[in-house]
N, C-alpha and C positions, 0 to 999 in steps of 0.2 A: 608292217614289223614298225609299231608303235619310236613314236619321233619322245627321243631323251630328257629335251625340253621340259617340260612335268619337273621333272627327278634332280636337276638342274639346279635347280633356285634353289637362293640363300634357302634354310629349315624354316624357316616365320611363316617366309612364302606358301612351301613345296604343306610345309600343315595347315589354313590359307584355305589352300586349295582342295586341303581334302576334308575342311567343312569338320571336323570334328569326328566325321564321323555319326553325327549326328540327323538321324531321321530316314534314313536310310538302313535295303535288309544287306549287307556281309554278305556275297559265295564263296567261301572258303574252296579253289575246287582242282583238283584232279589225277589224272588222266595213267595209269599204265600200257605199254605199249607192247607191236615183237620189235624196239630196232627205233632207233633215229633216221631213214631213210626214205620216211614222206611220206604222208597219204598213199600216194598212190603205186608203193611199197606193205609200208607195214596199215597192221589192222588193230583197234583201240581192242585190248583186253580187261580195262578195267574203267569204269566212271566214282568216279566216287565227289563229292559234296557237301562241306555240311554251310547253315542258314543259319545268322549272327546276326543280334543288338546288341550293341555297345545302347549299354542299365548301366545310373551313374558308376562313369569312367568306366566298366568294368566288359574284356566281352563276355556276350551269356552268346550260349549255343540253345537251338529251339526248338531245329528239326538235317536231320541227314541221309542223305544217299546215298547206295552204294550197293551197282553190281560189277558180276565180273560175264565174261560177252565169251560166249560161244568161238568157238575156233572154224576160219571161213576153211573149206576146200580148199585154198591157195597156199593156206597160210601147212593145213597138212600137211603141202606136198613142198612145202619148202625144211620141214618138218626131215623130213620121208629122202629132202637130197638135199643138203645142206653139209657138206662136208663140214664134224669135230672141227670146232671155235670157242674161244671165252664164250664171242657172241652169236653165235651161232643163233638159231630161234629155240630150241632146247631149252640152249642155256640161260636164256632168256623174262624165260617161263619160267624156270626155277626162284631166278634172283627176282619177280617179281612176286614171289611166292602168291604163281597162277593156281597150283592146283592144291591151296592152303585153303578152299571152300564147300562149305559140310551145303550151300546152299543151289538154291537153282542158276543152272548160266542162262543168259539169256540175249538174243542172237543183236547184234551191232545199233544198224540201229533201230530195235525200238529203247533198249535205254536211250539210246538219244537223244528221240522222242521224249519217252519217260523224263529223261531230266528237263527234261523243257515243258513237258508238265507241272513238271513240282516245283520249279523255278515261281512258276507262274501264281502257284498253289502259294508256298512261304511267303511273294513277298507281297504282299497282302495288295494296300497300297500308298505303297515306299518305293525309295524308287530301289536298284540297282546296284550299288558296287563287287563287282568279280573281282574276287584276289587270286592268285593264280603266281606262282613260282614260273617267269617264260612264259609269257603270257603267246606267242610269239606259237614255242612246237602245241602248247594245248588248245590252243585258238586254230590253226593252223591241223592236226589231225581229228580234230570231232567236227570241221567245216569241212575239209576233203573228207571225211565219211561219208559223205550226209549230203544232202540238196538247201540242208539248213544252218542259220548265225549264229552267234553270241554274239546279237546285239544292243549289246549293256558296256558298260564301260566300266573299263576293268584298273588297277591296279595291279601294275610286275613287282614282286617284291625281288626279283633279284637289282630292280632296278632303283628299287629303295636299298638295299641291300648293296651299291658299285658308291654314289650316286648319294644316299644323304647317312650310314650308318656306318660306310667304312670311314667315309669324310672327317667319319664326325670324332668316331674312336681315333685317325694314327691324330689328328688335331691336338686334340686332348694327350694321347701322348707322349709331345713334346716334353710335360710338364706332369705328366700324371703315369706309373711305375702301373697304376694297375690295370689298365687300357691297352702298357707294352703286352701283360700277359690275354688279356683275350686276343692282343693283337698274334702272336705267340700260339695262342687254343685254336685260332682260324683260321691260320698258313697259310702260302699262297695256291692261288691256282693251278689243275694240274695240267689246264688247256694248254694249249699250243696261241690260238686264238687273241688271253686273256696277254699273252708275255708277262708273266712273271706277277699280273697284280694279285691284290688278295684275295684269296678266292671269299666268293659269292652263293657256292650250296648250303643247299637249306641245309644241309645235314654242318655243316660248318659251320655255321655264321648262329643255328641250333649253337654249340659243345660254346664257343663261345656265350651265349648269351646264358647256359650253364642251364638249358628248355632241357629236356626228356623225349633223343632223338633215335628210343631201342631196333624200334619195329620199321627203321626206310625200306621203302617203294613198293612199301604198299600202302595204296592211295588213303582208302581214307583215315591210317596214319597219317602219314601228310600230310592231312589236310588240320588232322591238326592240332600235326606239330608247326603247320603252317598260321594257324591261327596265335596258338604263343609267339610262335617269333614277331610277329606283326605287332602283339598286343606290348612287352618287351621295350621292338624297337621305337614302335609310337612315344612311350613313357617314354622315354632315353634321352630321343627326340624332344617333347616337348620338356624339358628339366630344361635344352644345355638350345633352343631354342632363337636364341645372340649368343651364341657360337659362332666366327665367319670360318668355314667348311672350305670356302673355295678355293683354296688353292690345288687342295689333294683335291676338287673336281675336276680339276685342270686336268693335272694332273694323269690323269682313267678317261680323259675323254680324251688328250690325243694319242696316251700309248691304244688306244681300241681304233684308231685311225685307218 
């Protein structure tokens, strides 16, 4: 799992570490799966990605990748045998818009292989920065369902939210009601693991930033939302790079221990 050190720096140091995204090909990636139990139990049902350059201070998408994946015999067996519940495979597939697709579904191994070929094609001579909301999950699923590695520099936007953007909003909210309103739109996490911290979910952060996220849990739609969220977050951090956010970073770290 990626260390927090990169994300708990002062804002200016964090931005310097990103190097303004210049000279890199940003790959925003998202997956959908049959559940959350990891690659030994679950399978991938969709992989999507978009390739982005920064040009004149703007994120410009120039290519996309998007495939839905055939269900394995093991998954079909689970569908037939699992008792009815909100999170059985059948309901997860509905939740993830699995059947809303009018193109060919492809085997899981082919989807992963073709993703890596697509990345190699679009990156040209540039370095890759792969941007994922919760790197650990998507990376573990792709690598665990294949013998292939996502051996790229990674930026976890969940950590960007937890240790940069939300602490910035909390600090600014001490003197500006505008940011109190933003925080109220974001709300608190529903996960027991977060112990009442502000939510770092993509949809909630998008809501706080005013980014449209009306079609969640489709991998390509989530990549596009992720691009817009990172763009807005990045510009807010640049504008407020001298703000000291250490107090709220430390609160987040302490709560997560």
